[in-house]
N, C-alpha and C positions, 0 to 999 in steps of 0.2 A: 400636531397642533401646538401652537405657542401657549405657554402657561397662562398668559394674561388674556387669551382669547376664550378660555373655557368658562363655563358657568357652573360653579360648584353647587351640587345638590346637597344642601346643608342637612336636609331631613335624613338622607341616607347615611350620612356620617354620624348623626346623633343616634340613629337606630343601631348602627354598628357598635357604637360605644356602649349603649344601654344593654345590648344583648351579648356583649363579649364574655367569652369563657375560654379557659384553656382546653382546647380540643386536642385531638390526636396530632402529634407533631409529624409534619411531612417527613417521610423516611428519606434519609440521605444515603446515597450510594457509597459504599465503602471502597475507596480507591487506594490502591497501593502503588508504590514505585519500586522498581527493581532495576538492576543493571546486569547486562549480559555482554560477554565479549563477542567480537565478530566471529570467532571460531565456534562459539556456542550457538549463535544465531544460524550459521550455515548448517550446523548439525541438526538444529530444530527443523529446518526446511528439508534436509535429506531424509530425516526419519519420519516426516509427515506430522510433526508435533505442532507446527505452525501452518496455518492455511489461510485462505481468504473467504469472507462471506460472499454469497452470490450477488449481493447488491453492489459489490465493488466493480468499477470499470476495468477494462483490460489494461495490460502494461503498455505504456505509451512513450516512455522516454526514448530519445534517440541516442546514438552513440556519443554525441558531444556531451550530453547531460550525464551519462554514465562516467565518462572520462573526468568530468568536473567533480563528481562525487568522489571518485577514487583519489583524485588529486588532493581534495580536502582532507580525506582520511590519512593519506600519507604525510601530509603536513601537520597532522594532529589537530585539525580544526574541528569545531563543534558542528555536527550535522543535524541537530534537532533530536527530538524524542520520538518513540514509536508508541502508538496507542493500541493496546491488546485487550481483547475480551477473553477472560479466563474461561476455559471449558473443562468442567469436571465430568460431564456425562454427554457424550456425543448424541445419544438417542433423545436427549431432552432439549436439544437445540431447536429453536424455532426459525433459524436461518439456514438456508442451504449453504453448502461449503464447496470450495473447489481448490485445486492445487495452485501453488505458485507456478507461473509460466516456466517451463523447462524441467520441472520435477515430475517424477512418476511415482512418488511415495504413496504408500498405503496410509489412508487418513484415519484408520481405526484408533490410532494412539494420539489423536489430536488433543492438544492442551491449551491452544490459544488461537484466536482469530485476529488477523491484522486489520484494524479499522483505519489506522493512519500510518503510513510508512511503506505502503506497497511498492511504490516506484523505487525507493531507495533500497529496500530489501531485495527486490527482484534484480536490481542492477548488480548488487554484490554477487548474487547467485550466478547471473549470466557471465560475469567477468571471471569468476573463480572456479565455479563448479561445472558449468555447462560445456566448456571446451573439452573436458575430459570424459564426457559421458558417451558410451557406445550407442550408436544409432541416433544421436541427437542431431538436430538440424545444424549444419555448419554455420558458425557465427560469421557475420559480415565483416567484423573486425576483431582482432585480438588486442588485449590491453597489456602494456609493458611499463615497467618503471625504468626510466633513464637513470641508471645508477650514478652516472657522473653528475647529473643535475641534482640528484638526491643528496649525495655527499656534499656538494657545494652548498646546498640549501642549509644543511645542519652545521656547516663550518663557516657560513657567511657571517660577516661582521655587521651587516645591515640588510634591511629588507630590499633595498635597491640592488643588492648583489644576487637576488634569488628569483629573477623574473623568468628564467627558463622553465618550460613545461617539464614537470617531473614525470607525469603520466603521458605516454604516447600510444598511438595505435598503429597497427599494420594489418593488411589483409592476409598476410602470411602467418601461419603458425610455425614459429622458429623451432628448430631442433636445439638441443642443449648447446651443441658446439657453436651454432649460429648466434645464440643468445650470449654466449661467452665472448665471442668475437666482437659483437656490437655493444657489449657491456649493458645489455638490457635484461631486466628480470621479468619473466612472464608471470602474470597474476595467476595463471592456471597451474603454477608450480608452488604456490605459496603455502599450501597445506603440507607439502613435503619438501620444504625449502632446504632442510638440512642436507639432503642428498645433493641438491643443486649446488649448494655452497661448497661441498667437498669437490665437486667437479670443477667449480670456478677456481679453487685453490690450485688444483692439479694443472688446470689449463695455463694459468699465469706463471706457475713455478717452472713450467717447461719452456717458458719464453727466454731465449738467450739474451735478449736486450734488457732484461730486468736484473739489475745488479743487487738490489736489496730484497732478497727473497723473504726475509722476515716480515717486511711490510705487506706482502701479499696476504699473509695470514691475518695481520692486523686489520687490513681493509675488509677482508671477508668476514671477520668476526663483527666488525662494525655494521656491515650490511645485514648480517644475521640478526643482530640485536634490533635493528630497525624493522625487520620483517616480523620478528617476534612481537614487537610493540604493536605492529599493525593488527596481527591476529588477536592480540590480547587487549586491544583498545575496547573500552566498555562504552556501551550506548544505553542510555536510560530509557526504560519503558514505563508507561503509565498503564496500569492494569485494572480493568473494570471487573466487578464481580460477575459470576455466571448467572446470578438470579436477577440481573438488571432487567426491568420490564421493556417490552418491545417498543413502546412509544418513546421512552427516554433514549433508547439505543438509536432509533431512527433519527431523532432530533440531534443527538450528538454527532452522528455520522454526517448529517446534512451541514451542520455548523462548521465542523472541522474542514470539510471538503470545499466549502465556499471560500475558505481562507487559504487553501493550499492550491493544488493543481486545479485549474479552472474546470468546473463541471458544467455541462449544459443542463437545460431543464429536464431532459429525459433522465439523466443520471440521478438528479435529485428526486424525480418521481419514483425511481426504483427504490430509493430509501423510504419515501413516504408510504408507498403501497406495500412494502414488505410487512408492515405492522398489521395489515389486513389479510395477510397470507396470499397476496397477489404477487406472483413471481414474474415481474415484467420482462426480465431478460431471459431467465432459464426456461420459462414455460411459454409466455406469449410471443416474445420476439424470436427466440430460437426455434419455436414451433412453426413459425411461418417464414423464416428467413430464406430457406431454400426455394420455396415457392415464389417469394417476391423477387429474388435474384434472377430466377429463370425468366420472368416477365420483363424485367427492367434493365438487365445487364448491358443492353445495347445503348442505353441512354445514360446510365450512371455507372461510375467505376466502383470497384469493390470497396474502397475506403469510404466513399460517399454512402453506399448502401449500408455499411456497417455503422457509421457514426452519425449520419444525418437523417436517413429515412425513418428510423424509429421515432424521432422527435416530430417529423412531419405528420406521421400517423396520429400522434397525440394531439398535435395542433388541429388536425382535421376534426378529431373528436370534440375538442374544446370549442371550436367554432360552431359545430353543429349543436352542442348542448348549451353552451353559455354565451355564444356569439362574441367571444373574446379569445385572443390568442397570446396575450402577454404572459410574462413570467408568473405573475400572481394568479392569473386565471388557470394556468396549466398546473401549478403546484397545488392549487386548491380544488382542482377539477373533481376529484373523487369525493371529497367531503361535501362540496356544495351541490354537485349535480347527480350524485349517485347515492351516497350514504343517507342523505336527507330526503330522497325522493322515491326510492324503490325498496320494496320489501326484501329483495335479495340483491343488494347492490354489487356484491362480488361477481355473481354470475352475469348481471347486467353489464358491468364494465367489460368482462371477458367477451361477452357477446358483441358489444360495440367494437371492441378491438378487432374481432374477426370480420365484422362488417366493413370496417375502415381499411383493413388489409385489402379486401376486395375492391373498395373504392379507390385505394391507391393504385392498384393495377389497372382498374378501369380508367382512372384519370391519366396515367402514363400512356395507356393505349390511345386515348383521345388526343393527347399532346402529340404523339407520334403520327397518327393517321390523319387527324383533322387539322392540327396546327403545325405539322411538319417539324416538331421540336427534335433536335439532334444534339449530340454531346457538345459540338463546337459552337452551336448557336442556339442554346436554350435561353430564352429571354429572361425569365425569372423563375427560380425554384420556389419562391415564396407564393406563387399563384397556385401551387399544387394543393396545399391544405384547403384553400378556399374552394377549389374545383372539387375536391373530394366531398366537402360538406354540401356543396350545391347538388352534386349527383345523388347524395343520400336524400336531400330534401326533395329532389325531383321524384325519387321513388315513393316518398311519403304522400305526395299530392295525388289525389284521385279525381277522376272526372275532368281532367284537363289533358289535352293532346300533348304527348311528350315532345313532339316535334317543335311545338311552340316554346317549351321550356329549353329545349336544346338550342334553339336559335338565340334565345336570350343569354344562355350561358356562353355561347360562342361570341356573341356581341360584347359581353362583359370582358371576356378574355382578351380579345383583340384590342379593345379600348384600353385595358390596363397596360398591356405590353407596348402599345404604340404611343403611350403618353409617359413612359417611365414612371408609372404610378408607384411602383414598389422600390424605387431607388433610395428612398428615405423612410424611416419609421414604418417598416413593412408590417409590423404587428398592428399598428393603428389602422393602416390601410386594409389589412385583412378584416378587422372587426367592422370597419365601415362598409366594406363591400358585401360581406355576408348578410348584413342587415338590409342593405339597400336592394340587393339582387333578390333576396327572398320576398321583400315587399313588391318588387317588380313582377315577380311570378304571379302575384295576385292582382296587380293593377297595371295595365299597359301604359297608363299615362305617367307613371312614377319611375322614369328611367334613373338609374344610379348616377351620382355626381361624376364618377369616372367616365361613364358613357357620354354624358352631356359635355364634359370637358374635351373628350376625344373628338366629338362632332364639331365643337366650336373651333378646335385647333386645326383639324384637317379639312374643314369646309371653308376656312377663311381664305382671304386673298394672299395671306402670308405663307400658306402651306408650301408652295413651290420653293420659296426662298428658304424655308425651314429645312427642306430636303437637301438643298444645296449647301447650306451653311453648317447645319447642326448635326446631321446624320452622316457621320464620316467614319472612315476606316480607323482613324486614330482613336476615336472615342469608343466605338463599338459598344454603345449602350443598348438598352433593351429595345429601343425603336429600331436601331440598326439590325439587330438580330432578328426582330420580327419581320422586317422587310426581306431579309435573306430567306426566312421561312416562307414568305409569300412567293418568292421566286421559285423555291422548291415546290410549293403547292401548284404553281403555274405549270409544272411539269418540265422544268428546265432540262434541256438535253445537251449532251456534249457535242461540240462542233464537229468532232472527227468521227466518233463512234455512233453518234445519234442516240445513245442510250440515256435513259433517265438517270440522273445522278443518284437518287435514292439515299442521299445523306451519307455516302461513303466517306470514311475518315480521311482518305487521301485526296479529297477535293481541295482546291484552292479557292480563296475569294480574292479576285484580282481585277485589275483595271481593264476597261474596254478600250479607251483611248490611253496609250501607254504613259505611265508615270515618267519615264525617262525623257519623253519629248514634251510633256505638259506640266512638269513639276512647278513651273512658275505660275501656273493658273491656280487661283485660290480654290477652285472646285474640283481639282484633280482627284481628291480622296473622297468626294461625295458618294453616297450610296448610289446616286444616279449614274456614276461611272464605274460601278463595281457589279460583278456577278459571280455565280458559281462556275468554276472551270476545273477540268481535270488537269493534273500536273502535266500530262503529255500535251494537251492542247495549249496550255500556258507556255510551254517551252517553244512550241512552234510559232506562237504569235508575239513572243517577247520582243519588245523594242520596235515593233512594226506599227505603222499607221494603219487604221482600220481599212483604208482603201487598198493597202498592200496585202493584208492577210485575208481580206474578203476574196480578192482575186486568187490567192493561193489556195484557200479552202474550196472555192467553187470549182476551180480547175482540177484539183487533185482528189477531191472526195465527193463531189456532187455531179460528176460528168458534165460539168459546165452548166448545170441547171441552177440558175440564180434563184428561181422560185422555191426550189427545195431547201436551199440554204436559208432563205427568208422565213420559211416555216419554222426552222429550228430556232432562229433568232427571236421569233414571236414568243417562244416559251421562256424567254428572258425579259419580257416586256419591251422588246425592241420591235415596234410596229413599222409600217411602211415609211412613215415620215422620219422616224429615227434612223431607219436603214439608209435612206437617201442621204441623211446628214453624215452618216459614217462613210459612205462612198465619196462624199465631198470633203471628208476630214473637217467637218464643221462642228466643232466641239459644243458651242453654245446652242446651236439648233438641236443637236442631239440631246443635250440635257433637258431642254424644254419639252421635246417630243416624248422622251422616255419618262420624264417626270409626270406628264399628263396621264400616261398609261398606269404608272404606279399609284398615283393619287386616286385614280378611278378604282383600283383594286382595294386600296385602303378604305375608301369611303363605302365600298360595298360591305366590308367586314364590320364596320361600326354602325351600319344603318339597318334597321329592321324592315321587313316588308310592311306595306301600308296597312294591311289587315291580317293579323296573325290568325284569325279564325278561319280564313280561307284554306282550302286543301292545299297541301304543299305541291309544288310543281314537280311532276314525276318525269318530265322530259329529260332524257340523258344529255348531259353537257357535251359540247364538241371538244375536240382535243386541246383547244386553246382556251377553254373556259376557265376563268380564275376561281369560280365558285364550285369547288369539288367537295365541299364539306359533307353533304348528305351521302355522297358516294363513298367517301373515306370512312365516315362514321359507321356505315354498314359493314365495313371490313374489319372493324375493331375485334380483336381476339380477347374475349372477356373470360374470366374464370367462372367456373360453375358457381352459381349463387343460389342460395335459398332465400325464401321470402322472410324478412324480419320485420317485426313491429318496431316502431320508433320508441 
């Protein structure tokens, strides 16, 4: 708020002045600064004297950032300070603790928790200590000092003479002799560098082409001095007292981390909830991670599961409770929706977490079976938290046929992905959709805006041109991926094997009329000219006109039965009219015919039955029916769930 916009409550100021007295001074935290050498810090880690609080995220720096840190230290640059929480009694800690990545130290002797500096400290350990540990995971790269560049740097007359990289990397762990030959010093030798230096002197004094043997010792001593300086370089630490209260510690952690390595909202929630003794990572997430991974590993990769799915669960909880999903709503979720509303807020939050883990799995199953979402063509991950919240809301509603709510959820989903609704400001769209769809659950006449927009767009006279112009291979937006999913739901079968594609990762998305012959046509990359193809099929038809490969496939794989091949093409939205256009190599006629078939499928997905209160049609769809949602939904594999109260 601008100062000039506020209305001063003068009476409150007067009351403050009249009642003023010296009260108890707010206690200040006693903060000390110390300095430790790199050698001491490495020993702290090795002996288990420094560790991490469980609210810290995992180590995330890549090899390039480790290299840059080492380079800065070798050049004697300032690398910042470390923030440490002093620990006098491990048993009185209200935070969980864990080791630095790569160490296996006993933490009984812990004396400090690293609040800020984890990435830098762990990098030092990985470069110097880890390569020497028996049984340790083999590093992807080893770090070396280019001694020639190092000597040139310290002897240079200007900064411009020192542009060479001093720290270099190699996938190979060099032997001493190899490191001497290359004039590279291995960081994993730095704690015992005196012995390495002796070997270096011996190596070069045995070289016949070196006439000044005395200089070998001089150079070696110079290198030894620089390595000593590295190990003895001091880094300042800011140390907080062990009796600092939990609220202050969580706030400090949150503030320093929003200014350093970027944390997402889940990371910050970890800090906030730790003061309520809710262990979001160690207890809630790790307690369910294996179960989640088992159900979703075919859709999401391991990194996404580890770094993104926890936040999606929290967003689903926030949408369900507060109807918001932005940063502020998530970070204040516990305070506003649990602490102030439930007698046992901790247990309620944990119970909700377990419920929404189930809803995550149920939502992914629905995306897989009903919406045909696959890793390569998942339209929007941001729809998942909304879907989770809607599935929970569906469970809460009594005396309403669940089939009706399912159809509305499906209608919302297809409308959202077919209009690219989540391409911008997804958190705003999430909040709008959860409110409007929940209202729609109660009132058939109040369709959400995203559904109305989808109907307006896809039922308009411009819809066909939109498919030709805007939904293309090069853009591959949400609408493009959604239509690929519709092709999958149609039951798209391979031209050669006649098998359902099933979302296999080795599928291609490629042209029906070959790009090589139609590249000058503005619609060659339209979704109307693309479909799912196996790599094998794509090789056979490459660079051939439709009339050519139709004859080839019919003759070689369909016993000259054109009707059988036409049935396969119908699973790709290629009807009789489009097939005839293919035989004539008539590109424009093909686009129009296939476009009509795809538009019909789109409109079916975004349109509800006239009367939702009528019994659902139980007639089994034929093999070419595009509406297989009810059939697929029945196949969803859901986790065992217990009944929960909202």
